[in-house]
C-alpha positions as CSV (number, residue, x, y, z in Angstrom):
1,M,2.6,-8.1,9.3
2,K,5.7,-10.2,10.1
3,K,9.1,-8.5,9.7
4,I,12.8,-9.3,9.7
5,N,14.4,-6.1,10.7
6,K,18.0,-5.6,9.9
7,P,19.5,-8.9,11.1
8,N,23.1,-9.0,12.1
9,K,23.6,-12.1,9.8
10,R,22.0,-13.6,6.7
11,T,18.6,-14.9,7.6
12,F,16.7,-17.6,5.5
13,W,12.9,-17.5,5.3
14,K,9.9,-19.2,3.7
15,T,6.2,-18.5,3.5
16,V,3.2,-19.9,1.7
17,I,1.0,-17.5,-0.3
18,D,-2.0,-18.7,-2.3
19,G,-0.7,-22.3,-2.0
20,K,2.8,-21.5,-3.4
21,T,5.9,-21.7,-1.2
22,I,8.1,-18.5,-1.5
23,I,11.7,-18.8,-0.3
24,G,14.4,-16.2,0.2
25,F,16.9,-14.6,2.5
26,T,17.4,-11.3,4.2
27,D,21.0,-10.1,4.3
28,K,22.6,-8.1,7.1
29,N,21.0,-4.6,7.6
30,Q,18.1,-5.3,5.2
31,I,14.4,-5.5,6.0
32,T,11.9,-8.1,4.8
33,E,8.1,-7.7,5.5
34,C,5.3,-10.1,4.6
35,K,1.6,-10.0,5.1
36,S,1.4,-13.7,5.6
37,N,3.2,-15.5,8.4
38,F,6.7,-16.8,7.6
39,E,9.3,-18.9,9.2
40,Y,12.9,-17.6,9.4
41,N,16.2,-18.7,10.9
42,K,19.9,-18.0,10.3
43,D,20.4,-21.8,10.0
44,A,18.8,-23.2,6.8
45,S,18.7,-26.7,8.4
46,K,16.0,-25.4,10.8
47,L,13.7,-24.6,7.9
48,F,14.5,-27.0,5.1
49,D,14.8,-30.7,4.6
50,R,18.4,-32.0,4.4
51,L,19.9,-32.5,0.9
52,P,19.1,-36.2,0.1
53,N,21.9,-38.8,-0.2
54,K,23.4,-40.3,-3.3
55,G,21.0,-41.9,-5.7
56,N,17.9,-39.8,-5.0
57,E,16.3,-37.9,-7.9
58,L,16.3,-34.1,-7.4
59,K,14.0,-31.8,-9.3
60,K,14.7,-28.3,-10.6
61,D,13.8,-25.5,-8.1
62,E,13.7,-27.7,-5.1
63,Y,15.4,-26.3,-2.0
64,Y,17.3,-28.1,0.7
65,S,19.7,-27.5,3.6
66,F,23.3,-28.6,3.3
67,G,24.8,-28.0,6.7
68,K,23.6,-24.6,7.7
69,D,23.5,-23.4,4.0
70,L,20.5,-23.3,1.6
71,V,20.9,-25.2,-1.6
72,Q,18.7,-24.7,-4.8
73,V,18.6,-27.4,-7.4
74,I,18.9,-25.8,-10.8
75,K,18.8,-28.9,-13.0
76,K,16.9,-32.2,-12.5
77,H,19.5,-34.9,-11.8
78,E,20.3,-37.9,-9.7
79,R,22.2,-36.9,-6.5
80,T,25.9,-37.9,-6.4
81,N,28.1,-38.0,-3.3
82,K,30.0,-34.8,-4.5
83,H,29.8,-31.6,-2.5
84,P,27.3,-29.2,-4.1
85,K,30.0,-26.5,-4.4
86,F,31.7,-28.8,-6.9
87,E,28.6,-29.3,-9.0
88,T,27.8,-25.7,-10.0
89,D,25.9,-26.8,-13.0
90,K,23.3,-28.5,-10.7
91,F,23.2,-26.3,-7.5
92,I,23.3,-22.8,-6.3
93,I,24.5,-22.5,-2.7
94,F,23.3,-19.6,-0.5
95,E,25.8,-19.7,2.4
96,H,24.9,-18.9,6.0
97,E,27.1,-16.4,7.9
98,D,28.9,-17.4,11.1
């Protein structure tokens, strides 16, 4: 069993169970265990594709890195050049910790 044991900073992770990708994060002093193998890193850009540029179609529940942060698409839309933090109706940002 793989385990993230009380990291000193937020740690992003992803795993595949029964063909479905599961994504999450473990905050400081928490524990995450998983029977299947999973990848993890404090920098979301090491695990997730970069948020596409302006003009690309984004689908609900896709996840991307934006810098070192993890970004969840919450509404299908065409990507603009605005920072995701200014489009709160389209994204949720899970910030990394320095």
